[in-house]
N, C-alpha and C positions, 0 to 999 in steps of 0.2 A: 215377760216383763213389758209393760206398756210405756216404753221410753218416750213415745211421741206425745203423750198426754201432758198438756200444759196446766200447771197449777200456779195461780197468781194470788199472793197474800198481800192485801192492801191494809196498811196502817195509816192512822192520822188522828190528830186531836179531834175532839167533838166539834162538828161544824166544818171540818176541812174539805168536805165534798167528796170524800172517798166513796160514798155510796153511789153518787152520780158517775164517778169514774169506773167503778166496778161494773155498773150496768152497761156503760159504753163499751167496756172491754168484753163483756159477755156477748154483746151483740156483734162486735167486730170479729171475734174468734170462734163464735158458736159455743161458748163455755156455759156450764151450769153455774148458776148464781147461788151463793150462800151468804146471807147477811145475818150476822148474829143478833143485831138489834131487831130486825124484822121477825126472825124466827122466835125470839123471846116474846115479842108482842103477840104473835100468833098463838104461842103456847099459853098466854094469859087467857085467851078466849075459850079454852077448853072448860074452864070453870071448876076444876077439881081443886084439891088442896094446894098443889104446886102452882097452878094457874093463878089462883087468888093471892097466894103469897108473893108470887113474882110481881104482880101488879102493885102490891103494897111496897115492896122493896124498890122497884124501879121508879115509882112515883116520888119516892124520897131521894132519888138521885143516886141510889146505891146500886152496886152491880150484883147480878145473879151469881150464885156460887159456882165454882168450877164444875161440880158434879152435874148440875143441871145443863149447862151449855155443852159439856162433853157428851152427855147422853143424847142431846138433840143432834149434834153434828155427826156422831157415830151412826145414828139411824139414817141420816141423810146420805152419808158416804155409802152406806150399804145400798140405798136406793139408786144412787148414781152408778154403782158397780153393775147393777142389773140392766142398765140401758144399753141398747145395741149401738146407737149412735152417740158416742161420748167422746168429746174432744178434750175435756179437762174441766177445771173449776176455777172460779174467781171467788176468793173469800174476802168479803167486805167486813173490815173491822179486825180481821186476824185473830189469832189466839191472844187474848188480852193480858194474860198472866203467865208467869214462867211455867207453871205446871201444865197449863193448856198448850203452850208452845211445844214442850217436850212430848206430850201425849199426841199432839197433832203430827209431829214428825214421825212418831211411832206408827200412827194410823196410816200415814202416806206410804210408809214402807210396807205395812201389812197389805194395803190394797194395790201395791206395786205402781205407785204414782209419784215416786220421790226423785226421779231422774231429771225432771225439768221444772224446778220450782223457782219462781221469781218473787222476791220479797221487796215491796215498794212502800216507802214512807212518804205520804203527802203531808208536808209540814206547813203549818201556819202558826202565827204568834198567839199568845194567850188573849190579847186584846181583840184580835180579829175573830178568834173563836167565840168569845162572849158576844161580840157584835152580831155575828151571823146567827148564833143560836137564839138570841132573844127576839130576832126579827123573822126567822124562817117560819113557814107554815106547813100544815099537813092537810090533805083533803079528807074531810070527814067521811066521804062516801067510799073512795077507793084506797085511801091510805097513802097516796103518793106524797112524798116529801117535796116541798117547794123551797129550794135554797134561796137565801137572801143575797143574790149576786146577779149582776148583769140584767138581762131582760126579764128575769123571773120576778124582780122587784115590782114590775108593773102589773102582774097578774091580780085580778080581782076574784077569780074562781079557778078551779082546777083546769089546766090546759089539756087534760086527757079525758075527763068525764063530765066536767062542768060542775063538779061538787063544791060545796062550801069549804072555804079555807079556814082552819082554826089553828091556834097555838097549842102544841102538845103539852101535856102535864109535866113531862120531864124536861121541858125547855123553859122553865121558870128560873129566875135569878139564883135562888138558893140551891136548887137542884143542879143547875149548870156549874156553879162553883164547886160543888161536891164532886161532880163528874170530872172536872178538870184536875182536881186534887187526886182523885183515884187514878186518872191517866198518868199523872206525874209519878205517883208512888208505885204503881203496879205495872203499867204498860211500858213506860220508858225503859225499865230494866229488861223487859221482854224484847223490845226493839234492839237494845244493846246486845242481847243474846245472839241475834242474827247478825248484828254489825261485827261482833268479834269473830264470827265465822266467815266474814267477808261476803255475806249474802245480801246485805242491805243496799237498796238503791233509794236515795233521797231526792224528792221532787219538790220544787217550790209551788205550794198550793195557793199562794196569794196572787194568782193570775186568773184571767178569764178561763172558763171551763175548757174551751177548745185548745188553749195553750197548754194547760196541764195535761190534757189527753195527748197532745202532740209530743210533749216531753216524755211521757210514759211509753208511747210507741217507739220512740227513739231508743230507749233503754232496752226494750224487748227485742229490737232488731240486732 
């Protein structure tokens, strides 16, 4: 049993900055990063039936079905298991629906990583979510997401590769409202699933990035 492996599941409304926090945590603890949104966008690029349909679905602000995301993360967990140097995983976006959460719990037990799991909810208001999403940008060259917060607002080009910054197709008003409604209808019950088990840690996401990270580290200690 690999009891020392750390698994961090990060939840948050669209635009909460959970992706930024996930990558900070991955760097801090040497964890493997899994971002459901990024994985799904990468899956689109394959160009087969599923890839093309995923693009259509996500461009409308709809979620990928459970069977697609479950297949993707099961394949990734198997890859992680093969690694010699493996400290754990940070899951950006978490299992978004109840079935995903239940199956992810089963998967963690199967791979023997269920002894040290932290579930964190980075919470922001609906109005803050809409404001951030309509203004955030993405690098056309490397895909880096640039949040609309703090010093990032001043960027004219990607701070990593110098690429052009664009607005994502799934960050338009109509798609955003649909994503928020999906979050309320489907992910909030999933978050409550962890809350009822006494496993949920809630963090105020309406703070500077470094303060959110500080509060998360406090809970992990």
